[in-house]
Every structure is written in structure tokens, then in C-alpha cells.
LUMLO-117154 format. One line per field, with one value per residue (C-alpha): residue number from 1; x, y, z. Coordinates in pm, 1 decimal. Example, Ala and Ser with C-alpha at 12.3 -4.5 7.8 and 13.67 -1.06 7.14 Angstrom:
% LUMLO-117154
num 1, 2;
X 1230.0, 1367.0;
Y -450.0, -106.0;
Z 780.0, 714.0;
END
This chain:
% LUMLO-117154
num 1, 2, 3, 4, 5, 6, 7, 8, 9, 10, 11, 12, 13, 14, 15, 16, 17, 18, 19, 20, 21, 22, 23, 24, 25, 26, 27, 28, 29, 30, 31, 32, 33, 34, 35, 36, 37, 38, 39, 40, 41, 42, 43, 44, 45, 46, 47, 48, 49, 50, 51, 52, 53, 54, 55, 56, 57, 58, 59, 60, 61, 62, 63, 64, 65, 66;
X 2023.9, 1815.4, 1477.6, 1302.7, 1551.7, 1226.1, 1401.3, 1043.2, 809.1, 1048.3, 992.0, 620.1, 625.6, 721.4, 515.9, 203.1, 289.6, 218.5, -131.3, -101.2, -144.9, 85.9, -22.8, 218.1, 303.4, 433.3, 452.5, 277.9, 448.7, 755.9, 671.0, 495.6, 671.6, 615.0, 280.2, 194.5, 367.8, 225.2, -125.3, -20.1, 83.0, -233.6, -276.3, -609.6, -577.2, -716.6, -709.0, -469.4, -344.8, -105.1, 222.4, 251.0, 635.6, 665.0, 416.2, 354.0, 0.1, 132.4, -158.6, -206.5, -201.7, -293.6, -252.3, -552.8, -545.2, -805.3;
Y 14101.5, 13722.7, 13872.3, 13780.4, 13524.3, 13272.6, 13133.9, 13223.6, 13060.8, 12705.8, 12772.8, 12823.5, 12533.1, 12309.5, 12423.3, 12413.1, 12032.3, 11935.4, 11901.7, 12121.0, 12475.5, 12655.8, 13023.1, 13290.5, 13588.6, 13900.0, 14303.4, 14503.4, 14814.9, 14621.4, 14379.0, 14538.2, 14347.3, 14025.5, 14091.6, 14115.8, 13868.3, 13580.6, 13750.6, 13641.9, 13285.2, 13213.1, 13348.3, 13513.5, 13746.0, 13602.6, 13814.8, 14155.3, 14202.9, 14427.7, 14160.7, 14177.0, 14141.1, 14471.6, 14643.9, 14609.8, 14569.2, 14212.4, 14007.5, 13597.7, 13506.3, 13092.8, 12960.4, 12848.9, 12595.7, 12726.8;
Z -1977.9, -2029.2, -2110.3, -2421.7, -2529.4, -2480.7, -2138.0, -1919.1, -2203.3, -2159.0, -1843.2, -1825.8, -2105.6, -1841.3, -1564.1, -1796.4, -1893.6, -1510.4, -1422.0, -1095.4, -1180.4, -961.8, -869.3, -963.1, -762.1, -841.0, -803.4, -997.0, -974.5, -1080.4, -1354.8, -1573.9, -1866.3, -1650.6, -1583.0, -1983.1, -2060.9, -1843.6, -1934.9, -2296.6, -2214.5, -2072.8, -1706.5, -1584.1, -1306.6, -964.4, -715.9, -600.3, -251.4, -48.1, 20.0, 421.6, 454.8, 173.8, 145.3, -225.3, -446.5, -585.9, -819.7, -783.0, -1095.6, -1226.3, -1584.3, -1762.7, -1983.3, -2253.1;
END
């Protein structure tokens, strides 16, 4: 119920204001809407891996200041 209310963008803007580029990892099969959101916000996919614990495909993303 809290999706699309601007909370994620506010949080990302706070993260972007910090010079340390913290990577983001997410499970691709379950988070297609989130992936689109991160890509729109300037994140790039840097790798795809299988998570050791869940055996699900995950993406590692990082923010670029373009």
C-alpha cells in the first residue's frame, strides 16, 4: 500500500547525496517494478548472480552520477 507514494524516491535522494556508492541487490524475479524504478533513478546493473541462500537470480546495481 505504500508503493508509488514517493517514499522510495526520497530515500534514494538521501542515499545519492552520500558520496559512498552503496550497491543495491534485489531478486529479479520478484521485483520487476523495483528494477524499473532503480533504472529510472540512474542506477546501473553491474552483475547478475544466483543467491547462495535462496537460489534465486539477483541483480547488483550501483548508482551513477550522470
